[in-house]
N, CA, C and O atoms as CSV, one atom per row, in Angstrom:
chain,resi,resn,atom,element,x,y,z
A,1,MET,N,N,98.482,103.400,86.490
A,1,MET,CA,C,98.401,103.716,87.900
A,1,MET,C,C,97.175,103.159,88.467
A,1,MET,O,O,96.118,103.237,87.841
A,2,ILE,N,N,97.254,102.574,89.673
A,2,ILE,CA,C,96.117,102.049,90.324
A,2,ILE,C,C,95.605,103.150,91.302
A,2,ILE,O,O,96.296,103.611,92.211
A,3,THR,N,N,94.358,103.517,91.031
A,3,THR,CA,C,93.764,104.588,91.913
A,3,THR,C,C,92.275,104.231,92.156
A,3,THR,O,O,91.720,103.319,91.543
A,4,SER,N,N,91.691,104.961,93.037
A,4,SER,CA,C,90.255,104.815,93.279
A,4,SER,C,C,89.549,106.086,92.906
A,4,SER,O,O,90.192,107.065,92.527
A,5,LEU,N,N,88.244,106.094,93.004
A,5,LEU,CA,C,87.484,107.258,92.604
A,5,LEU,C,C,87.547,108.295,93.774
A,5,LEU,O,O,87.386,109.492,93.534
A,6,THR,N,N,87.774,107.849,95.003
A,6,THR,CA,C,87.804,108.748,96.157
A,6,THR,C,C,89.245,109.160,96.439
A,6,THR,O,O,90.080,108.285,96.668
A,7,PRO,N,N,89.560,110.385,96.434
A,7,PRO,CA,C,90.883,110.811,96.831
A,7,PRO,C,C,91.204,110.389,98.283
A,7,PRO,O,O,90.380,110.528,99.187
A,8,ASN,N,N,92.389,109.888,98.460
A,8,ASN,CA,C,92.805,109.482,99.818
A,8,ASN,C,C,94.291,109.670,99.915
A,8,ASN,O,O,94.941,110.156,98.990
A,9,ARG,N,N,94.840,109.259,101.102
A,9,ARG,CA,C,96.243,109.427,101.382
A,9,ARG,C,C,97.129,108.719,100.308
A,9,ARG,O,O,98.143,109.261,99.868
A,10,LEU,N,N,96.726,107.550,99.927
A,10,LEU,CA,C,97.508,106.798,98.970
A,10,LEU,C,C,97.476,107.386,97.544
A,10,LEU,O,O,98.510,107.461,96.880
A,11,THR,N,N,96.308,107.793,97.090
A,11,THR,CA,C,96.226,108.362,95.723
A,11,THR,C,C,97.069,109.596,95.659
A,11,THR,O,O,97.759,109.832,94.667
A,12,LYS,N,N,97.026,110.405,96.722
A,12,LYS,CA,C,97.789,111.657,96.795
A,12,LYS,C,C,99.296,111.332,96.802
A,12,LYS,O,O,100.072,111.956,96.078
A,13,ALA,N,N,99.698,110.355,97.620
A,13,ALA,CA,C,101.098,109.998,97.657
A,13,ALA,C,C,101.602,109.406,96.372
A,13,ALA,O,O,102.738,109.675,95.982
A,14,ILE,N,N,100.806,108.613,95.698
A,14,ILE,CA,C,101.147,108.038,94.416
A,14,ILE,C,C,101.388,109.170,93.392
A,14,ILE,O,O,102.344,109.100,92.620
A,15,ALA,N,N,100.562,110.172,93.378
A,15,ALA,CA,C,100.742,111.275,92.438
A,15,ALA,C,C,102.005,112.063,92.722
A,15,ALA,O,O,102.691,112.488,91.792
A,16,ILE,N,N,102.315,112.260,93.968
A,16,ILE,CA,C,103.536,113.007,94.381
A,16,ILE,C,C,104.735,112.175,93.939
A,16,ILE,O,O,105.657,112.709,93.322
A,17,VAL,N,N,104.741,110.883,94.242
A,17,VAL,CA,C,105.929,109.989,93.900
A,17,VAL,C,C,106.066,109.926,92.382
A,17,VAL,O,O,107.185,109.902,91.870
A,18,GLN,N,N,104.953,109.897,91.653
A,18,GLN,CA,C,105.036,109.812,90.220
A,18,GLN,C,C,105.722,111.052,89.679
A,18,GLN,O,O,106.566,110.975,88.787
A,19,ALA,N,N,105.348,112.192,90.230
A,19,ALA,CA,C,105.992,113.479,89.766
A,19,ALA,C,C,107.497,113.436,90.116
A,19,ALA,O,O,108.313,113.871,89.304
A,20,GLN,N,N,107.860,112.954,91.231
A,20,GLN,CA,C,109.234,112.864,91.583
A,20,GLN,C,C,110.067,111.906,90.689
A,20,GLN,O,O,111.199,112.212,90.314
A,21,ILE,N,N,109.489,110.784,90.375
A,21,ILE,CA,C,110.040,109.877,89.479
A,21,ILE,C,C,110.277,110.472,88.109
A,21,ILE,O,O,111.344,110.297,87.521
A,22,ASP,N,N,109.261,111.186,87.595
A,22,ASP,CA,C,109.321,111.823,86.302
A,22,ASP,C,C,110.416,112.892,86.288
A,22,ASP,O,O,111.134,113.052,85.301
A,23,GLU,N,N,110.524,113.595,87.365
A,23,GLU,CA,C,111.488,114.740,87.454
A,23,GLU,C,C,112.877,114.267,87.702
A,23,GLU,O,O,113.809,114.895,87.199
A,24,ARG,N,N,113.098,113.208,88.435
A,24,ARG,CA,C,114.464,112.899,88.966
A,24,ARG,C,C,115.128,111.670,88.410
A,24,ARG,O,O,116.347,111.524,88.506
A,25,LEU,N,N,114.313,110.740,87.802
A,25,LEU,CA,C,114.945,109.481,87.301
A,25,LEU,C,C,114.969,109.369,85.845
A,25,LEU,O,O,113.995,109.708,85.173
A,26,ASP,N,N,116.084,108.889,85.310
A,26,ASP,CA,C,116.152,108.538,83.953
A,26,ASP,C,C,115.712,107.047,83.835
A,26,ASP,O,O,115.436,106.396,84.842
A,27,MET,N,N,115.653,106.530,82.591
A,27,MET,CA,C,115.176,105.130,82.443
A,27,MET,C,C,116.032,104.136,83.211
A,27,MET,O,O,115.467,103.195,83.768
A,28,ASP,N,N,117.308,104.267,83.282
A,28,ASP,CA,C,118.127,103.398,84.102
A,28,ASP,C,C,117.753,103.477,85.566
A,28,ASP,O,O,117.710,102.439,86.226
A,29,GLY,N,N,117.486,104.623,86.099
A,29,GLY,CA,C,117.065,104.831,87.469
A,29,GLY,C,C,115.734,104.211,87.742
A,29,GLY,O,O,115.526,103.624,88.804
A,30,VAL,N,N,114.818,104.328,86.798
A,30,VAL,CA,C,113.519,103.644,86.947
A,30,VAL,C,C,113.643,102.181,87.041
A,30,VAL,O,O,113.028,101.538,87.891
A,31,LYS,N,N,114.474,101.621,86.131
A,31,LYS,CA,C,114.617,100.126,86.128
A,31,LYS,C,C,115.297,99.685,87.359
A,31,LYS,O,O,114.922,98.649,87.908
A,32,ALA,N,N,116.298,100.407,87.852
A,32,ALA,CA,C,116.983,100.031,89.110
A,32,ALA,C,C,116.034,100.095,90.299
A,32,ALA,O,O,115.985,99.148,91.084
A,33,LEU,N,N,115.285,101.169,90.458
A,33,LEU,CA,C,114.304,101.254,91.517
A,33,LEU,C,C,113.289,100.167,91.410
A,33,LEU,O,O,112.985,99.525,92.416
A,34,ASP,N,N,112.754,99.925,90.263
A,34,ASP,CA,C,111.725,98.894,90.082
A,34,ASP,C,C,112.282,97.536,90.539
A,34,ASP,O,O,111.607,96.778,91.235
A,35,ALA,N,N,113.511,97.252,90.138
A,35,ALA,CA,C,114.183,95.930,90.546
A,35,ALA,C,C,114.262,95.775,92.036
A,35,ALA,O,O,114.104,94.671,92.557
A,36,THR,N,N,114.510,96.883,92.746
A,36,THR,CA,C,114.583,96.777,94.219
A,36,THR,C,C,113.291,96.526,94.911
A,36,THR,O,O,113.263,96.142,96.080
A,37,LEU,N,N,112.180,96.747,94.178
A,37,LEU,CA,C,110.870,96.608,94.746
A,37,LEU,C,C,110.207,95.299,94.426
A,37,LEU,O,O,109.039,95.103,94.762
A,38,ALA,N,N,110.917,94.395,93.786
A,38,ALA,CA,C,110.370,93.061,93.423
A,38,ALA,C,C,110.008,92.324,94.686
A,38,ALA,O,O,110.707,92.415,95.695
A,39,LEU,N,N,108.956,91.621,94.632
A,39,LEU,CA,C,108.450,90.834,95.823
A,39,LEU,C,C,108.590,89.357,95.622
A,39,LEU,O,O,108.325,88.832,94.541
A,40,GLU,N,N,109.019,88.669,96.699
A,40,GLU,CA,C,109.029,87.243,96.680
A,40,GLU,C,C,107.609,86.791,97.137
A,40,GLU,O,O,106.834,87.590,97.662
A,41,GLY,N,N,107.304,85.529,96.929
A,41,GLY,CA,C,105.950,85.029,97.290
A,41,GLY,C,C,105.578,85.252,98.725
A,41,GLY,O,O,104.437,85.613,99.013
A,42,ASP,N,N,106.524,85.044,99.663
A,42,ASP,CA,C,106.208,85.227,101.099
A,42,ASP,C,C,105.973,86.719,101.433
A,42,ASP,O,O,105.136,87.064,102.267
A,43,GLU,N,N,106.735,87.574,100.758
A,43,GLU,CA,C,106.548,89.019,100.999
A,43,GLU,C,C,105.137,89.426,100.469
A,43,GLU,O,O,104.421,90.173,101.136
A,44,HIS,N,N,104.765,88.950,99.323
A,44,HIS,CA,C,103.460,89.248,98.768
A,44,HIS,C,C,102.362,88.871,99.709
A,44,HIS,O,O,101.435,89.648,99.941
A,45,PHE,N,N,102.457,87.671,100.258
A,45,PHE,CA,C,101.487,87.159,101.185
A,45,PHE,C,C,101.469,88.032,102.443
A,45,PHE,O,O,100.384,88.378,102.910
A,46,ARG,N,N,102.595,88.394,102.999
A,46,ARG,CA,C,102.657,89.217,104.173
A,46,ARG,C,C,102.059,90.676,103.903
A,46,ARG,O,O,101.360,91.239,104.746
A,47,PHE,N,N,102.359,91.211,102.751
A,47,PHE,CA,C,101.795,92.487,102.389
A,47,PHE,C,C,100.259,92.434,102.382
A,47,PHE,O,O,99.576,93.310,102.912
A,48,GLN,N,N,99.757,91.371,101.761
A,48,GLN,CA,C,98.297,91.266,101.662
A,48,GLN,C,C,97.691,91.096,103.105
A,48,GLN,O,O,96.642,91.669,103.398
A,49,GLN,N,N,98.354,90.317,103.984
A,49,GLN,CA,C,97.867,90.197,105.347
A,49,GLN,C,C,97.900,91.520,106.034
A,49,GLN,O,O,96.933,91.895,106.698
A,50,LEU,N,N,99.007,92.261,105.896
A,50,LEU,CA,C,99.110,93.572,106.600
A,50,LEU,C,C,98.013,94.534,106.116
A,50,LEU,O,O,97.418,95.229,106.940
A,51,GLN,N,N,97.736,94.595,104.840
A,51,GLN,CA,C,96.717,95.500,104.400
A,51,GLN,C,C,95.335,95.047,104.898
A,51,GLN,O,O,94.488,95.888,105.198
A,52,SER,N,N,95.105,93.768,104.986
A,52,SER,CA,C,93.810,93.312,105.431
A,52,SER,C,C,93.679,93.599,106.962
A,52,SER,O,O,92.620,94.035,107.413
A,53,GLN,N,N,94.698,93.367,107.710
A,53,GLN,CA,C,94.655,93.711,109.214
A,53,GLN,C,C,94.463,95.223,109.427
A,53,GLN,O,O,93.645,95.666,110.234
A,54,ALA,N,N,95.273,96.007,108.647
A,54,ALA,CA,C,95.192,97.475,108.771
A,54,ALA,C,C,93.777,98.013,108.438
A,54,ALA,O,O,93.293,98.947,109.077
A,55,HIS,N,N,93.134,97.404,107.432
A,55,HIS,CA,C,91.821,97.761,107.062
A,55,HIS,C,C,90.797,97.367,108.204
A,55,HIS,O,O,89.936,98.150,108.607
A,56,ALA,N,N,90.963,96.114,108.675
A,56,ALA,CA,C,90.088,95.659,109.749
A,56,ALA,C,C,90.210,96.497,111.000
A,56,ALA,O,O,89.226,96.667,111.720
A,57,LEU,N,N,91.392,97.028,111.282
A,57,LEU,CA,C,91.611,97.838,112.501
A,57,LEU,C,C,91.291,99.300,112.266
A,57,LEU,O,O,91.369,100.109,113.191
A,58,GLY,N,N,90.928,99.653,111.021
A,58,GLY,CA,C,90.568,101.069,110.804
A,58,GLY,C,C,91.745,101.975,110.453
A,58,GLY,O,O,91.613,103.198,110.422
A,59,ASN,N,N,92.942,101.333,110.178
A,59,ASN,CA,C,94.091,102.129,109.846
A,59,ASN,C,C,94.157,102.531,108.370
A,59,ASN,O,O,94.825,103.492,107.989
A,60,LEU,N,N,93.399,101.714,107.518
A,60,LEU,CA,C,93.288,102.034,106.076
A,60,LEU,C,C,91.802,102.074,105.762
A,60,LEU,O,O,91.023,101.245,106.233
A,61,SER,N,N,91.436,103.043,104.967
A,61,SER,CA,C,90.035,103.083,104.477
A,61,SER,C,C,89.827,101.949,103.482
A,61,SER,O,O,90.769,101.293,103.038
A,62,THR,N,N,88.558,101.748,103.153
A,62,THR,CA,C,88.316,100.688,102.110
A,62,THR,C,C,89.015,100.987,100.839
A,62,THR,O,O,89.605,100.104,100.216
A,63,ASP,N,N,88.954,102.266,100.430
A,63,ASP,CA,C,89.613,102.639,99.096
A,63,ASP,C,C,91.066,102.409,99.174
A,63,ASP,O,O,91.645,101.911,98.209
A,64,GLU,N,N,91.736,102.750,100.305
A,64,GLU,CA,C,93.165,102.579,100.459
A,64,GLU,C,C,93.545,101.099,100.456
A,64,GLU,O,O,94.522,100.701,99.821
A,65,ALA,N,N,92.758,100.282,101.178
A,65,ALA,CA,C,93.020,98.877,101.226
A,65,ALA,C,C,92.848,98.297,99.780
A,65,ALA,O,O,93.599,97.416,99.364
A,66,GLN,N,N,91.907,98.786,99.088
A,66,GLN,CA,C,91.655,98.302,97.697
A,66,GLN,C,C,92.839,98.640,96.793
A,66,GLN,O,O,93.257,97.826,95.968
A,67,ILE,N,N,93.371,99.848,96.958
A,67,ILE,CA,C,94.573,100.215,96.118
A,67,ILE,C,C,95.745,99.234,96.383
A,67,ILE,O,O,96.418,98.764,95.465
A,68,VAL,N,N,95.946,98.957,97.675
A,68,VAL,CA,C,97.013,97.969,98.004
A,68,VAL,C,C,96.703,96.588,97.460
A,68,VAL,O,O,97.587,95.951,96.887
A,69,TYR,N,N,95.492,96.106,97.617
A,69,TYR,CA,C,95.104,94.820,97.105
A,69,TYR,C,C,95.315,94.712,95.583
A,69,TYR,O,O,95.877,93.741,95.077
A,70,LEU,N,N,94.830,95.771,94.867
A,70,LEU,CA,C,94.929,95.792,93.409
A,70,LEU,C,C,96.407,95.870,92.993
A,70,LEU,O,O,96.796,95.232,92.014
A,71,ALA,N,N,97.250,96.651,93.727
A,71,ALA,CA,C,98.676,96.675,93.391
A,71,ALA,C,C,99.370,95.373,93.514
A,71,ALA,O,O,100.235,95.029,92.708
A,72,LEU,N,N,98.985,94.623,94.549
A,72,LEU,CA,C,99.591,93.323,94.779
A,72,LEU,C,C,99.032,92.226,93.898
A,72,LEU,O,O,99.768,91.322,93.502
A,73,GLY,N,N,97.726,92.284,93.575
A,73,GLY,CA,C,97.114,91.242,92.834
A,73,GLY,C,C,96.928,90.027,93.651
A,73,GLY,O,O,97.454,89.950,94.761
A,74,GLU,N,N,96.205,89.068,93.160
A,74,GLU,CA,C,95.938,87.787,93.847
A,74,GLU,C,C,97.175,87.031,94.083
A,74,GLU,O,O,97.374,86.523,95.186
A,75,GLY,N,N,98.040,86.919,93.098
A,75,GLY,CA,C,99.244,86.160,93.301
A,75,GLY,C,C,100.481,86.796,92.740
A,75,GLY,O,O,101.563,86.209,92.733
A,76,GLY,N,N,100.297,88.043,92.256
A,76,GLY,CA,C,101.426,88.720,91.652
A,76,GLY,C,C,101.744,88.230,90.291
A,76,GLY,O,O,101.365,87.130,89.890
A,77,CYS,N,N,102.471,89.092,89.557
A,77,CYS,CA,C,102.825,88.823,88.155
A,77,CYS,C,C,104.324,88.723,88.092
A,77,CYS,O,O,105.029,89.662,88.460
A,78,SER,N,N,104.808,87.627,87.643
A,78,SER,CA,C,106.299,87.473,87.656
A,78,SER,C,C,106.970,88.450,86.673
A,78,SER,O,O,108.145,88.771,86.850
A,79,SER,N,N,106.244,88.935,85.631
A,79,SER,CA,C,106.881,89.871,84.762
A,79,SER,C,C,106.859,91.329,85.285
A,79,SER,O,O,107.435,92.239,84.690
A,80,ASN,N,N,106.157,91.500,86.438
A,80,ASN,CA,C,106.171,92.827,87.089
A,80,ASN,C,C,106.656,92.761,88.504
A,80,ASN,O,O,106.172,93.483,89.376
A,81,GLY,N,N,107.648,91.863,88.742
A,81,GLY,CA,C,108.338,91.764,89.986
A,81,GLY,C,C,107.463,91.283,91.177
A,81,GLY,O,O,107.697,91.658,92.326
A,82,GLY,N,N,106.444,90.438,90.862
A,82,GLY,CA,C,105.603,89.893,91.889
A,82,GLY,C,C,104.441,90.782,92.225
A,82,GLY,O,O,103.653,90.422,93.099
A,83,TRP,N,N,104.281,91.916,91.590
A,83,TRP,CA,C,103.168,92.789,91.762
A,83,TRP,C,C,102.141,92.520,90.692
A,83,TRP,O,O,102.442,91.794,89.744
A,84,SER,N,N,100.918,93.076,90.793
A,84,SER,CA,C,99.981,92.887,89.710
A,84,SER,C,C,100.510,93.505,88.469
A,84,SER,O,O,101.357,94.396,88.526
A,85,ALA,N,N,100.016,93.041,87.309
A,85,ALA,CA,C,100.497,93.562,86.051
A,85,ALA,C,C,100.189,95.075,85.869
A,85,ALA,O,O,100.827,95.761,85.070
A,86,ALA,N,N,99.180,95.571,86.644
A,86,ALA,CA,C,98.733,96.924,86.541
A,86,ALA,C,C,99.491,97.887,87.443
A,86,ALA,O,O,99.340,99.100,87.301
A,87,ALA,N,N,100.304,97.381,88.370
A,87,ALA,CA,C,101.011,98.219,89.348
A,87,ALA,C,C,102.161,98.927,88.698
A,87,ALA,O,O,103.061,98.310,88.128
A,88,ASP,N,N,102.115,100.234,88.791
A,88,ASP,CA,C,103.216,101.080,88.210
A,88,ASP,C,C,104.268,101.332,89.311
A,88,ASP,O,O,104.097,100.948,90.467
A,89,LEU,N,N,105.281,101.947,88.925
A,89,LEU,CA,C,106.427,102.169,89.914
A,89,LEU,C,C,106.061,103.024,91.093
A,89,LEU,O,O,106.403,102.697,92.230
A,90,ALA,N,N,105.369,104.118,90.843
A,90,ALA,CA,C,104.966,105.019,91.978
A,90,ALA,C,C,104.067,104.250,92.970
A,90,ALA,O,O,104.197,104.424,94.181
A,91,THR,N,N,103.194,103.435,92.477
A,91,THR,CA,C,102.272,102.715,93.351
A,91,THR,C,C,103.112,101.713,94.177
A,91,THR,O,O,102.882,101.558,95.376
A,92,LYS,N,N,104.059,101.051,93.549
A,92,LYS,CA,C,104.970,100.131,94.296
A,92,LYS,C,C,105.723,100.827,95.412
A,92,LYS,O,O,105.824,100.327,96.532
A,93,VAL,N,N,106.242,101.982,95.079
A,93,VAL,CA,C,107.009,102.765,96.102
A,93,VAL,C,C,106.050,103.113,97.279
A,93,VAL,O,O,106.416,102.919,98.438
A,94,VAL,N,N,104.887,103.601,97.002
A,94,VAL,CA,C,103.966,104.042,98.063
A,94,VAL,C,C,103.533,102.836,98.886
A,94,VAL,O,O,103.553,102.891,100.116
A,95,VAL,N,N,103.154,101.781,98.248
A,95,VAL,CA,C,102.695,100.569,98.936
A,95,VAL,C,C,103.825,100.001,99.786
A,95,VAL,O,O,103.588,99.567,100.914
A,96,THR,N,N,105.043,99.997,99.265
A,96,THR,CA,C,106.150,99.440,100.080
A,96,THR,C,C,106.402,100.331,101.277
A,96,THR,O,O,106.618,99.835,102.382
A,97,GLN,N,N,106.379,101.615,101.081
A,97,GLN,CA,C,106.502,102.522,102.240
A,97,GLN,C,C,105.427,102.300,103.278
A,97,GLN,O,O,105.716,102.230,104.472
A,98,LEU,N,N,104.161,102.185,102.823
A,98,LEU,CA,C,103.080,101.934,103.710
A,98,LEU,C,C,103.283,100.603,104.471
A,98,LEU,O,O,103.027,100.533,105.673
A,99,MET,N,N,103.719,99.608,103.805
A,99,MET,CA,C,103.962,98.312,104.536
A,99,MET,C,C,105.055,98.479,105.631
A,99,MET,O,O,104.954,97.886,106.705
A,100,GLY,N,N,106.022,99.235,105.361
A,100,GLY,CA,C,107.043,99.512,106.390
A,100,GLY,C,C,106.441,100.221,107.597
A,100,GLY,O,O,106.738,99.913,108.751
A,101,GLU,N,N,105.588,101.177,107.280
A,101,GLU,CA,C,104.922,101.938,108.387
A,101,GLU,C,C,103.993,101.038,109.181
A,101,GLU,O,O,103.945,101.111,110.408
A,102,LEU,N,N,103.235,100.165,108.458
A,102,LEU,CA,C,102.323,99.205,109.215
A,102,LEU,C,C,103.123,98.254,110.011
A,102,LEU,O,O,102.708,97.925,111.122
A,103,LEU,N,N,104.218,97.786,109.554
A,103,LEU,CA,C,105.059,96.808,110.254
A,103,LEU,C,C,105.620,97.556,111.510
A,103,LEU,O,O,105.668,96.966,112.589
A,104,SER,N,N,106.031,98.807,111.384
A,104,SER,CA,C,106.559,99.545,112.546
A,104,SER,C,C,105.494,99.640,113.620
A,104,SER,O,O,105.785,99.451,114.801
A,105,LYS,N,N,104.300,99.922,113.236
A,105,LYS,CA,C,103.192,100.023,114.221
A,105,LYS,C,C,102.923,98.704,114.871
A,105,LYS,O,O,102.669,98.618,116.072
A,106,LYS,N,N,102.983,97.646,114.041
A,106,LYS,CA,C,102.660,96.286,114.549
A,106,LYS,C,C,103.759,95.852,115.581
A,106,LYS,O,O,103.451,95.218,116.590
A,107,LEU,N,N,105.012,96.203,115.303
A,107,LEU,CA,C,106.115,95.788,116.182
A,107,LEU,C,C,106.277,96.680,117.386
A,107,LEU,O,O,106.973,96.323,118.337
A,108,ALA,N,N,105.638,97.845,117.359
A,108,ALA,CA,C,105.820,98.814,118.456
A,108,ALA,C,C,105.053,98.446,119.666
A,108,ALA,O,O,105.101,99.159,120.668
């Protein structure tokens, strides 16, 4: 799991999602969910841009932006669906949800 030393919205959400995954999904469910979260190169780039903009605008703390950055990695790892090799499923879920929320704000 990618976390920071300072508790924040993302670390709390990641812990909640991890508990839900552990409680509700079998291995096939985990694999299926993970497959739906795979990123293409252009998505990876847009996610990094969004986290950078959100941090610059004060919508993400430095720790939260760092979690997103570390989850995505510099270029993504093809063996982990375009995410960094260290990104676990709960982190992918939370970061993907965050990106949707940031896009909604940007388009509003």
